[in-house]
N, C-alpha and C positions, 0 to 999 in steps of 0.2 A: 504494500500500500504506500503510495507516494504522499508525503505530508508537505504541504506548502504553507498552510495557515494554521496558527496555534492560538487558542484562547487560554490565557493565563489568569485564572481566578485567584485573587490574592497577590496579584502582580505588583502592587505598590509596597509590599512588605520587604523585609530584609532579604530573604531568599528570592522573592519575586523580582526585585530590582536587578539583582545579579543575573538571574536566569534570563530575563528579558534582554539584557545587554548581550549575553552570549547567543541567544537565538537570533537577534538582529544582526550580530556580527557574522553569523553563518547564513544569512540571507533569507531566513524565515520571515513571513509576515505574521505579526503578533497583534492580538486584540486583548486589551486589558480593561476590564470593567472596574469602576470605582464609584462610590457614592459621592465623593468629593474630588473634583478634578485637581485641586491644588495638591492633593496627596500624591499625585502621579508626576509632579514637577520634574523629578530626576529622569523621567522617561521621555520628556517632551522632545528632546533633540535626537532621539533615535529614529532614523529615517523610515523604518518599516514597522514602527509601533503605532497602533491606533488606540487612542484613549476614548472609552465610551462611558458616559455617566449613566450608571444603572445600579439598581438595588438587586444584587444577586440572590437575595433571600425571597424575591418575588419570582415564582415559577415562570410567569409569562415574560418578565424582563430577562430572566436567565435564558429562556429559550431563544429570545431575539438575539442575545449576545453570542450564543453558541452557534447560531445559524451561519452556515457558510464556512465553518472551521473544520479542518480535517482531524484535529486532535485537541484535547482539553487537558489542562494541568490544573488540579485543584490544590492550592497551597494554604487555604484558609484554616486557621486554627486560633483558638483563644486559650490562655493559660488560667484564666479565672472565670468561674461561673458567674454570669451576670444576669441581666433581665431576660425575660422570655424570648426576646428577639436577638439577644447577644450571648446567651449561655451556651453550655457545652452541646446540648441537644440541637439547638438551632444551628450553631456554627459547624458542628461536626456531622451529626446524624442526618438531620433534615436537609441540610445543604447537599450532602453526598447523594441522598435519594433524589433530590431535584436535579443535580448534575447528571445523574444517570438518565433520567427521563429526558432532559434536554439533549443529551447525546443521541438517544434513540430517535427523538423527533426530528433532529437535524441531519441525522445520518453520519455523525462523527463516530468513527469506530474505535479510535485510540484514546484511552483515558489513563492519566497518571495521577495517582492520589498520594498526597503527603500524609503519612501516619506518624507513629511515634514508637520508639523502642519500648517494648513491654505492653503495647496496646492489645487488649483482649477483652472479650465480653465479660469475663470474670476477673478483670484486673483489680488491683488494690485501691484504685481511686476512680472517682467519677470521670475524671479527665481521660484516663486510660481505657475505661469501659466505653466511653462515647467514641473514642478513636477506634477501638476495636470493632464496635458495631458499624461504624462508617466503612472500615476496611472490608468487612463481610458483605456489606451492601454492594460495593463496587466489584468485588471478586465474584459475586453471584449474578452480576448483571448480564453476562453473555458478551460483553464488550472485550476488546483486547486491552487488558488492564495490567499496569505495573503499580505496585504499592511500595512506597519507600518507608522504612521504619528507622529513622535516624535517632541518635541520642541528641545531646546538646549541639546546636549549630552555632558557631561563633566566627567572628571575623570583623573587619573594619566596619564601624558604624552599627554593630549589632546591639540588641537590647540586653543581651545576657551579660557581657563584660561590663557594659555601662551601668547596669543595675547594681552589680557588686561593687563597682567603683563608688557609686553613690552611697551604698550601704556602709562602706568603709569610712566615708566622710561623716555620715550621720550617726554612726555607732556611739560615739561619746555622748551625743545628745540623748539618745535612747537610754543609755546606761544611767545617766544622771536623772532623767525624768522618771523612769520606772524603778530605779534602785533607791530612790529617796521616798520618805514618807513624812508628811507634816512639816516639810521644810520650805524655806524661802530661797528660791533658786534664781540667780541672775545669769543670763546668757547673752553674749554679744554675737549678733548675726549667726544664729544657729543654722540658717539656710545657706550659708556661703558655699559656693561650688556645687550646689545641688540644682538639678533640673527643675524648672518651674512646677512640674507635676509633683515632684517629691517635696518641694517647698509647701505646696498646698496640703500634702499628707501630714506634714509636721503640725498643722493646725489641729488635726484629730488627735495626734499624740499629746499635745498640751491640754486639750479638753479632757481626755481620759485621765491623765496624770494629775490634773488639778481637781476635777469634780468627781472622779471615781474613788476607788479605795485608797489611792495614794494620798489624796488631799494635800497636794503641794500648791504653793503659790509661786507664780513665775513673774519675773521682770525681764522682758525681752527687748533688746535693742535690735531692731530688724529693719532691713531695707526691702523686704519682700511684700509686695502687694498681694502676691498669690497666697501667702500665709494668712494675711488679714481677710482676704476674700473668702477663704475657707471658713474662718470664724463667723463671718457675716452670713454665709450660706447655712451653717449649722444652727445659727440663732433663728433664722427664718424657718427652717425645718422644725425646730423645737416648738416654735409658736404655732405651727400648722399641725403639730402632733404626728409628724412623720417619723417612722421608725428608722433610726440610723445605726443602732447598736452602741450609741454613745450616750453619756449623761446629757440631760437637757441643758442648753446654754441660754442664758438670759442676759439682757443688758447690764444687770447688776454684777455679772460675773466677769465682765471685760471692761477695762479702761484703756482707750486708745489715745495716745499723746503724740502729736506731730511736732517735732523739734525743727525749727527753721532758723538758720543763721541770719544774723542781722548786724553786719559790721563786726564789732568786737564783742558782741553778746549773742545770745540765742533766745528766741521766742518760743515758748512752749504753748501749743494750742491743743485744747481738749477737743477730741472728735467723738462726740457721743453717738451711740447707735440706738435705734428704736427696736421694738420687739420683732420687727421683720428683718432685722439685720441691716437696715438701711442707715446710711450716714445722715444725721440730722443736719449737719453742715456740709457744704461741698468740700471734697478733698482737694487740697492745693495741687494744681497741675493735672487733675483728673486721673482716672484709672486706665490701665491698658485694655485694649479690646479683648485680650484673652480672659479678662475678668468676667465676661458675660456668662461663661459656663458656670462659674462659681456663684454668680449672683442669681442665675435663673435655673441652675441645675440642668437636667436633661429634657426639660419641657421644650 
């Protein structure tokens, strides 16, 4: 069977980007679906790569994406079980089933499926069980199938090594926060060198270590709007009685002070929050656009 056009599902991820570069270099035409076009930016300059904005979790959209392709490569995987639309079953099992149906309807005979080392229906974790079920679905499809079962994949710009680098930087903060009880703890820039996503996660650490069993009090000198935005988000969710797994956060639990240099002195401005986690006064200079997710959640 001659393969000329390949659909790479999950092509904007770490493995997908490298794979698309290799396929393009070998002259294959490549189609990459993505819900957000900006995520495919590293692929824009590849001459034989077509970026299609589509939700691959929609069977109809997936069928349209696969149409006209000779082979399909499914690289989609999540490491954490999330919402109904983004959890293990949706990302691994249901997507694999929909990919098989899309291949059948479009006439694509060749399917490559990314699985994981130890994936099995009776695996020790939900992640491995869902990966095992997905592998069984594609192997029983009657298509020409290859299932890859790698261990950890790492390299330049991967999330694995970067995650542990971030953990190494944040470990002293975690030890101090969770290893103390009933203490007054002062920290200078606990977010330094951390990715913005991890800076936001620090907000949850401080909430738990302050209002949970540890009952610590923190004085934080921070330049991270991401950390503050997470506190604002949790305050809003507490007011709305949303379950977060964290102690409820109220305006009485947080005091935000903005220190502004003024010649030879500094001006300290109190920035109170209301029950919805909103600033009562405008933040000097405004917040970054990335703050919208923390302010409005996944809505």
